[in-house]
LUMKOLBA-250811 format. One record per residue (C-alpha): y, z, x. Coordinates in pm, whole numbers, plus 50000, padded with zeros to 5 digits. Example, Ala and Ser with C-alpha at 12.3 -4.5 7.8 and 13.67 -1.06 7.14 Angstrom:
// LUMKOLBA-250811
495505078051230 498945071451367 
This chain:
// LUMKOLBA-250811
615131368848553 611951354548679 609391343048422 605621334148477 604601322348148 603251288348107 604901269947830 602681251047589 603501217847382 605481223747058 605481262647118 609271265147171 609991242546896 607861261246657 609651292746731 613051277546720 612441257746413 610251281746220 613201296346031 615871273045881 618661290345660 616371320145588 613271300045484 610221300545715 608071270445784 604701263545939 604461242646266 602601216546065 605241218445775 607831213046064 606121182946179 605921166945840 609751175645784 610591156746095 608551126245978 610321126845658 613661129745823 612901099246034 611931075945733 608331079045746 606001077145441 603381101345347 600841073545447 602481065045778 602901103545842 599161109145790 598401080246043 600931095046281 599951131746283 596271120346244 595641138245907 594191130345574 597051115945339 596231142545062 596681168245325 600081156345399 600841155245012 599671190544999 601931202145296 604901182745137 604341201944789 604481234344979 607671226245156 609231213344818 608121249044662 609751267944928 612951248244897 612711248044507 613371209444513 611691181844328 611441153444576 611311142444919 615161133744924 615671172744837 613861180345152 616011156545357 619241169845199 618371205245276 617471196045660 620691175145677 622931204545601 621251227345854 622801230246214 619181223946348 619121188046193 619711169946521 617051188546694 614451181046424 615391145346381 615801135646764 614241159347018 611431176346815 610331141146663 610371126647015 608071152447131 605741145046859 605721107946953 604811120947316 602081140747169 600771108546977 601111088847309 598891113047482 596231114047191 596351075147235 595491075047584 592721102347506 591131076247273 591021050447540 589191074547767 586631078547491 585981040147501 585071042847860 582731074147838 579001073647776 578931103647524 575471113147588 575811122147958 578791143647898 577951175247728 579941207047815 579951245147757 583031268047766 582071300547927 584091332947911 583591363148140 583311400848092 586591417948135 586671446848340 590431453248316 592931449048044 594721415748083 598321408548003 598861399447640 600541365947713 597351356447930 595101361247645 597351342347439 597471314047640 593581313647707 593101312847346 595561285147278 594461265047565 590821267047454 591801255147093 593791226647249 591221217747490 588531215447251 590591193947016 591501169847277 588131166247471 586821157747132 589381129047106 588031116847419 584391121947269 583421147947548 581141171947345 581271209247348 577811220947243 577921258547307 580181285947370 579371315847586 581731345747543 582031375347723 578241378447820 578261373648191 579591387548509 578131363848760 577361325548785 573731332148860 573341346848521 573711313248370 570751297548563 568401300848264 570981286748011 570381251647897 573951240948058 574751216148295 578581211248261 580901239648244 584451245948183 585631281148239 589141298548195 589711325448450 592281350048581 592851361048925 590571393048891 587801374748715 587531344348985 587751370749263 584891391349104 582811363449040 582871349949386 582171385149542 579501388549277 577851358849376 578421362749755 580151329249791 582061330050093 582441289950203 581231257950078 578201260450331 577091293350198 573651291450036 574861307249723 577451280349659 575001253149732 572701270149488 575311270649214 576271233349289 572371222749242 572591244448895 575971234348753 578901212148773 581811236048697 585301235448645 587591265848660 590901263548483 593141290948656 595341309448422 597371328348711 599821317248985 599291316649360 595481317649338 594861293449630 593931320649885 591481339549650 588911317849775 588151293350081 590191261949990 587001237850026 585681255849746 588621255349526 589601221049574 586291209549435 586051235149140 589751245249032 592591232348834 595651255248869 597911247048552 600841267548677 601301242648965 601341214348707 603431232948439 602991203948184 600231206747952 599611171347912 599101165048278 596941196648288 594491178148050 594651147948246 593801166148537 590691185248385 589631151048268 589931136848620 587671163448717 585181158448438 585081120448458 585761110048811 584721074748749 587621065648516 591071053148676 593201082248565 596281068048761 596661038848553 596201059448245 598711085548355 600971056248454 601001041148112 601561075447963 604611080748165 606081045048065 605741052047709 607461083447727 610211067947932 610891042847646 611871074447443 614301088147692 617241073447855 616741054548200 617911076648481 619241046348678 621981041548419 623341077748458 626471080448675 627961114148620 629161137048902 627101163448727 623771146348786 624001143949159 624551180649214 621831190748954 619361165849090 619221181949414 617941213649260 615141193249078 611661181749228 611631144949257 608431141649053 610151155948764 613681137548813 612971114448499 612761140848275 615551162148373 617891134948392 617121126948010 618751160047945 621841155448153 622241118748015 622721132447679 626071144247778 627251107947828 626071092247513 626191121147229 629771123647114 629911150846843 627061173546911 625721195647181 622931188147420 619231193747340 618311227047215 614301232947168 613101204147387 615541211347660 613871246547710 610301233547736 611411205947974 613251230248181 609951247748249 608841216948361 611661209548602 612001239848815 609481253049044 610691287449072 609671292549414 611611263649537 614791264549320 615301300449219 617351306449542 619441275349503 620181284249139 621211320149230 623631304049492 625331281749226 625441314049003 627231333149276 629821307149314 630351308748949 631141345748931 633501340849227 635581316048993 634311281749103 634941257448798 632321234748873 629571263248947 630841279448613 629891246448436 626751244048579 626151281248485 626911269948127 624301242048152 621771266048272 622281289447992 622501263547739 619101246147849 617551279147965 617101265648317 614941285648580 615651323148567 618391318048319 617691325747945 618721301247692 621771315347534 624531296247363 626981324447352 626661328447729 626901290347787 630021291247582 631621316547785 630721298248122 632141264247980 635361281747866 635911294848206 635501263348367 637491246448082 640271269248142 640421259348507 640951223748393 637461212348454 637061180848268 633251181548164 633671216948050 636371210047845 634331179447677 631381202047641 633441230547492 634651204647241 631051195847156 630211232547111 633011237046859 632321204246661 628881217646602 629311253846590 626941261646898 627541294647068 631051296146845 632021294446497 632421257046411 635871247046458 637131211046425 640771218846528 639451236046829 637161210346908 639861184646892 641991206547127 639291206547396 638491168547339 642271161847394 642441180347713 639411162947854 640691129047721 644161136747873 642141141148216 640861105148172 637361113248068 636181083847865 633761098247620 636491125547527 638881097947455 636171081147236 635561115347066 639261120047024 639641086146854 636741094746611 638461126946528 641751107146428 639871080846243 638011105546043 640781131546016 638691158046156 640611187646321 643821168746315 645591146546032 644031112545986 645781083746173 644311052746230 646971040246487 646281070446702 642531065646669 643131031146800 645411042547091 642461064047234 639491041147157 641541016447363 641931041247656 638141047047647 637491008847614 639671001047911 637191024248118 634471002947982 632941026247739 630911008247527 631121031147195 634811029047239 634800989747263 632460988546933 634891009546752 637920989146866 636050959246754 635290970946415 638960979346367 639860941446457 637180929946214 638510951645920 642070944546019 642900983146014 645100996746149 645660962946338 645900928246242 642610913446171 641630893846473 637920881546484 638580867146849 639480899846972 636760917446788 634350893546938 635420899547314 635100936947254 631660934547071 630720914047375 631490938947641 629840965447446 626820945047388 626470934947761 626320973947828 623290975547601 624850990947291 622380978847023 624940980446752 627190958646929 624470933147016 623570931046651 627280924146536 627780898146821 624490880946654 626160881346309 629420867446464 627720838746626 625800833046295 629020830346092 631100817646351 633710846546332 635980846746636 633490821946828 632020786646750 629020791346510 625880791446729 622480797346569 620900799346904 623080825047066 623070842746731 619250847546751 619480858247098 621800886347056 620200894746735 616870894646937 618320918347196 619480944446963 616010941446777 614230945347105 616150977347138 614980990446838 617970983146607 616440982346265 618850960046073 618710936646357 614910934146346 615450927545966 617930899646024 615830885246319 612970883646064 615110865445838 615750839746097 611910835346169 611270834145806 613940806545741 613410786646096 617080794146174 617920792846546 614300795146596 610960777246482 609820790746148 607380816546213 606270840245886 603820860146121 606680868846357 609090874946061 606470899745920 606150918346251 609940923146264 610250932945901 607510956445967 609290972846260 612520974346066 610860989945762 609221015345951 612661027646076 613851030445713 615640999645663 615680993245317 616410956845315 613400950745548 611280972845336 612040952745001 611630918145175 608210930545318 607370939944959 608170905544854 606120891645136 603110911445029 603640901444669 603800864444739 601550866345021 603850848645262 602660854445620 600220881945508 597310884645252 598700890044933 598310925044831 600050940144520 599380977444625 601020971144957 603860953344796 604470982444568 604741006244848 607090985545044 609340983744720 609151020444656 610471029944993 613261006144957 613841018044599 613961054944730 616671043644949 618741029144666 618090994544702 618770980644344 616850948844379 613610968944479 614180993744222 614160965043971 611160949644091 609390983444118 610340987343742 608700953243675 605550963943860 605330997643656 606040976743347 603390952243401 600830975543592 600770953643913 600010971144214 600291005444033 599021018943716 600951007243437 603681034143334 606601024543102 608291057943156 608391051443553 609391015143462 612451028543266 613251053143564 613601026843810 615311001343593 617961026543493 618421034143878 619000997643943 621100995143624 623381022343720 624290999944056 625660975243794 623100948243804 623590929043481 620000915043453 618580951943487 621150965143252 619970940242997 616220947143054 617380986343008 618760977742676 615590961542575 613670992442658 615851013742443 615560987642180 611930988242168 611151026442282 609341013242577 609291039842831 611901059142642 612551072742288 613771043942098 617561044842064 619491016441917 623001032342011 621641034242390 620350999642381 623800987742255 625451003142542 623220987042798 623330953642637 627290958142635 627570964443012 625440936443103 627350915042845 630590924242991 629380912443328 628880877743168 625020880943100 624690854742835 621440867842683 623140902242660 626100887042501 623920869142232 621850903642175 625080921042133 626090896141874 622590901441679 623360939541701 626480934841537 625300913441277 622480937941187 624450969141252 622060982741487 623331009141713 626891000741619 628880994641303 628020962141126 630760937841236 630470899841171 633590893241333 632480910941658 629090893241655 630990858341623 632940867541928 630030876342137 627960846842027 630910825442127 630970839142472 627290831642515 627490798042354 630340788842573 627890795742850 625420767742689 623210797242561 620870779042324 620290805542048 623920816242061 624870780741978 622540780641686 623890812641579 627380801241572 626490770041389 624950792641134 628010816441094 630450785741062 628040772240804 627930805340597 631670816540694 630320848440832 632830863641074 634750833741080 636150809740838 633690786240684 633580752840870 630440729040787 631870704341034 632060730741300 628530742841203 627050708441241 628990705841593 627450737541730 624060729941591 624190694941773 625280710442094 621970731142055 620150700041997 621170686842333 618860711542490 615870690342356 614610718942181 612620706941853 613570740441723 617030728941657 615680703941397 614570736541204 618410749841178 619600713541091 616940715440810 618590747140717 621790730840676 620450703340475 618540728240232 621500751040147 622420738339794 625930753339801 626850729340094 628040694540100 625530686640339 622690696940086 619860669540111 616470679640092 614950648040204 616740650640537 615780684240563 612220674240523 612520647740799 614190673341035 611210697640979 608710668341016 610060658041348 610140694241476 606570697741322 605170668441518 606360684541837 604460718341754 607260740341611 605440765941436 608360776841198 608700738741125 605380732941022 605370762140809 608640749640653 606910717040608 603990733240436 606130751640181 608150720240099 604810701540037 603700732339828 606570731439590 607400694539609 610780699639778 612200667039968 608760651239914 606080645839646 604120678839577 600740679339779 598580709439805 596310694640080 599120686340291 600780720440225 597290737740327 597180716640622 600550724840771 600580760140665 597190765040843 598830746641161 601500772041148 599220802441086 596980789741383 599980792441628 600660827541532 603390825441243 602870857641037 604580841740716 602000812440733 599230834840799 599890855540486 600380823640276 597250808840417 595400840640329 596710839339970 595730802639935 592250810140051 592260841139791 592860815039504 589860797039615 586080805039495 583360816739722 582590844739970 583610823240276 586970819740140 587470854640067 586480862940422 589040836540549 591680850540337 591110887040469 591150874240835 594630854240788 596210882940592 594800908840861 596360886941123 599520885140983 599660924040916 598540929941299 601710911341373 603780935141180 604550912440887 605420940140650 604510918240309 601090914040469 600590950740544 601450954840188 599180928740046 596360939240266 596910976840139 596510964439781 593570947139870 591890976840011 593050999539734 591490975439458 588480961539668 590100927939639 588150905139888 587160935640089 585200966840038 587260991639866 588751016840118 591521039439997 591981054240349 592691018040501 595101011440219 597051041140277 596881029940661 598220998440565 600921007940312 602181033640578 602781005340842 604570985040561 606361018640437 607601022440809 609060988440805 611110994240502 608900978640236 610160998939937 606960990939708 604871002939989 606861035940001 606501041939644 602481033139653 602231055739931 604211082739767 601921080639478 598701082239697 600041112639863 600781127539499 597171122939396 595431127839736 594031093939735 593291078840085 595371105740243 595391144240222 597231154739909 600761163739995 603511167139706 606371170839957 605491140240139 604981119839833 608471133439693 610071121140013 608481085940006 609251080639635 612671093439647 613261069839937 612041041239733 613901053539433 617071054939611 616781017939699 616491008739340 612671005439290 611881010438937 608431022438954 609651047039237 612311060838996 609831065638722 607471083838952 610391103939099 611411112538740 607791123638656 607761145238968 610861162138868 609261166538510 606151181638672 607651200238953 605501184539199 607011182939551 610361195939409 611601223439177 610931214338808 614181197238677 614241179938336 617591167938361 616881152438687 613711137538558 615531123138245 618161106738470 615591089338703 613461080838407 616691066138239 617241045738549 613721030538568 613911023538185 617201006838238 615200983138457 612690976338152 610040998038319 607771003238016 606201036638120 609781051938186 610871039737838 607791055937688 608291089737883 612081088737790 610981083237416 608841114937458 611751134537602 614101122737331 611571129937056 611091167637193 614791173037347 613451177037685 616131170937956 618301157837669 619291166037335 616831157537070 617031125036915 614481110036702 616151078336646 616441071437037 612901080437083 611781053336838 614041029637018 612361034037346 609021036737198 609801002637064 611140989237389 607870999837559 605850986837287 607410954037294 606550950237669 603050956437568 602480992537681 599451004337491 600391039037480 603721031337334 602061006837086 599491034936986 602441058936929 604531036736728 601541030936508 601151066836464 604661072236372 604481043736109 601181058935984 602601093635921 606181082435792 607791113335942 610411094436177 610491062236031 609691047235688 605851051035621 604281018135652 600401016435709 600510978035771 602920981336046 600671011736175 597770988536159 599510962936350 600600982836643 597280999736647 595610968436679 598150956136968 597150988137159 593310987037060 592860950937193 594210965037532 591150992737503 593541017737419 590711043337289 593041063037086 594501032736872 590671020836828 589951056536676 592811054136456 591841020336337 588131031436281 589541063836082 591861041035867 589011017935777 586471044735720 588931062635506 589111029535291 585261025435295 584871061435166 587641056734910 585661024934791 588511000134877 586970967235037 583810988935071 581720966535282 584270949935487 586110983635557 582861001935665 582160972035897 585400971436042 585441011736086 582121006736283 583470978336500 586540999036623 584401032936662 582001012236861 584900998337099 586051033637177 582181046137208 581691021837455 584811035637646 582621066837658 584641083437393 582571113437287 584221116036935 583591079136871 579891081636997 579441112236755 580911092636443 578681062236531 575741087236540 576641102136207 577121067136052 573841056236179 572161090336053 573921089435701 573791050635664 577601049835601 579211016535675 576161006435854 572291004735768 570651039135839 568891039236159 567671074736275 566761059436628 570131044436694 571831076636558 569631098236819 570971074237081 574571079737022 574471116136954 572491117837283 575521101337469 578251122537286 576111152037338 575891146937725 579601149037730 579571183137566 580521172537196 579271202336970 578541183536681 576371156536844 574421184637013 573711201736663 572791167436537 570241162036823 568971198536726 568521188936383 566751156036479 564411172336697 563861199536450 562751174936153 561441147936391 564141123436264 564391093436522 562531113336776 559171133136799 559521168136635 560111191536908 561121225936838 561801238937201 564471209437254 565861215536890 566351251137012 568121240437338 570501216437171 571351240536890 571991266637132 574381243837341 576271237137048 576241273136919 577661285137251 580441262137183 580981281436842 579851252236653 579071270836315 576031248336176 574571251036506 574821288336506 573231290036144 570361269736255 569811291436564 569801321636327 567201303536103 564901300236398 565131334936514 564651346736159 561491325836107 560351328436477 560421287936508 559821281436889 561271314136970 560021352136914 561121364136562 564091383236609 565871396336299 568661411536499 569311377836698 569161361636368 571751384236221 573951378836510 573911341936487 574441345136115 577281365736163 579081341836411 578561313136176 579761332035870 582961344436066 583721307436078 583231302935704 579991285835678 578761294235330 575231291335407 575521315735692 577601338135461 574891336535187 572131344935473 574301373335614 574341387935240 570601383135217 570181401435551 572461431235435 570481433335124 567021431535287 568001452735584 566921424135826 568441429236161 571041453336025 571101485435801 570861480935440 574331476635281 574761465334940 578441464634944 578431442535264 575911422135103 578091415134806 581231408335006 579391379835189 577771365234888 581211366334728 582401345235024 579701320834979 580041316134605 583781312034642 582761279634867 580511267934600 577261281034737 574921279334433 572331304534567 575121330734616 576371324934282 573111330234126 572561362334304 576041376134196 575211367333850 572131384833850 573671416534014 576131414833741 573511416333486 570821437733609 572891459933867 572281463434239 568811476234217 567831439534099 569281422734437 566871400134592 
């Protein structure tokens, strides 16, 4: 059963803890898990383990991935469910602390070392025989650890010589002075023989001493006789004689740096370790005396730590992993193996005490006994069955945690009961706990009390504490603070920190004892000094408030820090507050945030609320409304009304969460039900507006009443308003005035505004505009923006005061300057009415301010300004953006305009579906323009399936609201029977309605109807009247119609001169609107001198304008003028170009002219064929000259084969139209025959 392996720090733990519930963890991951379980943050873990914070974060992420959990709490939850939780939380974490103490001492050593004089090399030697695997593993691990820890002590390892040497003298040429060498038994023996070292006086040894300062680290046992002792005592360290790695390193350093007082350093290290473990002087178990005899005195403290755990851990077994490690330190096998064997021998013979001890040996893996919980259980059971009390208790422990046996609370209870019946105090306490919690037995408070009492009578501190708690709570005994105090005092005097803390609280509150702040402080301090987190927190509060001790913020901070580092949420919260406010410490928002976060993660509602606020404002952390919402929600779920109100606000605004009025209502209601006045007021407002709840004035009134009864100003005002309007309650002007007057007692000038509203209501008996003006004036003089705006409006319209535009402008500007959006819009409009660029700029500035505040009407106004280029550079894109904002706020006209912009693609990408959606929304709210637009979209099938019937219905709705364009469209639909049965009479009625509203198109249409007399009695006079009404509105069609009427009169000789002038006047108006036909007519009038003096130059100008628009007649006219040099220099080339443009539009005269140019070779190569083609085109259109020319071409065989028959056909066509030349040719043919055709 012997084992010669040296045990390294953490090695046992890593092996034991590497697998938890089937999941494998690295040693570093387990270190981080242990820190997390003990409440450390990533920042403090990094400091504790000497890592980068980002490395901690990376390892934590790996752990979360392995566990498939999303948070730190998920890791903790997983470990807490494991049977290894206690080992991780306590023993393993304590071992990490010891390592930390050790590394702190190394840092102290580094401060005393002159780094320049300590440069070492590590040398390995050639292997001539195969080493045991554990020796090689040990050597590699020790080398790695040694390098790390020597570096902490600032001893530099500059060079490594590996497996190149087989004697010391071979190193004499290497640049080394200080050497550290790991050697085995065989290696050291061979080296000494190789270098002929027999004693310390030998020349070889002295030579080596001159060359090097060498330290051998011996890896095997019992090596002292390998070489003379005087040599080995100077050069070797046998770690197997020390067993403990930390003391081995201290021994190595002592060799390397003999000038440093290592005894003091080692003593300090031991003292720090002792603070973690129980003091041996307080252990008084019969078990201790027997086992301690087997333990070397130098290791007594460490071993007793393990034994004492039996005394103070009630419901778990003694140490697992650390026990194994320390057992290796405790026993020197050559001294103790024989004695342990003797105990084992007695156990096999049936001695109960020896069986119990053998159980301990197996549980802890002491000496030659392997660690084996199953065997441990067997030996405990053997001893317990013989009535050995400690074994019975140990057996209960193993059943309660499932160690070496299946977990079984009932069995644990049975064995605890046996030990308790034997009078063992700890078992009696354990039994009381089982009864109290109903574990393994039916819950029974009275029985729990009885067993706690028995343990307490034996002065067992935990039982006294439990009894004290029962007396405090009054269950299952009558509440008795005095008895509770006495019991807590007894436990406290034994050093139980929980009892010391409670005793401090009882002195503070005067519970069971006379109130005494000083004694409260003393007991709280004792508990705090013993590491009780809540005591440290409370003590910090006492220093902070100067209660029972002089006020000391610095001391308070230290205590809060200690408690917070132990995971006390309240301390973490207070610490956050101190950093936030800079109390006792430099103000630091980032530190404040970190502490609040720690407290919040533990469920502290107040910290969660503050954390929400810090995320919301970006204080101490990057602003993040989503995170703010998350923390507010956690606090709100704990019932904090103020946070529930905040959460309601966030849902209402869509801040950090999707906007949701219903959710907002729910949270406001929760806060309101807890008496939160502001929430009650908001709830009333939501009932008023029907936001997140069905609109209900009565409910609104009730919530306003509740808030008003709490003297909530705004609710009192609303209550007054509701009584005034009889909304949600019977109208009562007297009560309205009473509530407004109550609100006025708050001294808020705003109340005057509400009083003014009462006085301005014409429906009320209180109506008095002058008093309203006075109220507004009082509030305005106190800077109430709304009152200033109201006062400006009253001056503007002369209500309650003489009308005064200057005063109106002055007060409205004051209100606007203070940010009143309505005032800003009105001010902008007032500036728009003034002349000058500066005024326009001011107008835009103020309207923009109002729009930026979300005032929908200002956004609409600004959109119109950008659309029309009024006061700003025209910008359809910006116009659309502002219309969108107004539309989103429900402005109907903005929805309609935006819809139209989407329809035509103005300022936005063309989108008929979006257009239809917006226009339909506006139309559904009764907007006449939108109803017309919707009808038009149905008519055109734009953004929706074409539907004349739907079109008619929407147009009718708009027409019924006197929308002139809709009336006009409706008239068209009646006229042709589209979407409705044809009805000419109804058509005329709607044309008339639209025309009467000044719609030019309708006026023109009505004029046309009177002119042709098909649907109404023909009436030229009425026609001219309606044409004139439309024409003066620049309706080009009406202007053309008037021009034709007057031209016809002129040509008929009626009022010749006057009619010609009138015709010219109206044609000119239409021409100036770029109507090409009007321009063409003007050109013709000037060319022919009809109705105006002949003027070829002006004729040319008008023809040119019309021709540029593609008018074929004007293009032909230009060709003629260039051809004959009329009004312009003769230019055959240009004549040809214009004739050609006209001819290509099938204009016959131009085609004929083009044929002549080809026939005669004018500006083009003579080409009879081309001439024939153009004559043919013109002739086909009935042009007599072209028909005559075509006859001529057929007779003379020009451009075509001679064909008399065809010639006669075309000549007849020309003659039938009165063409003289054709008639002459035909007579000649009749008289002389075809042979005489010319």
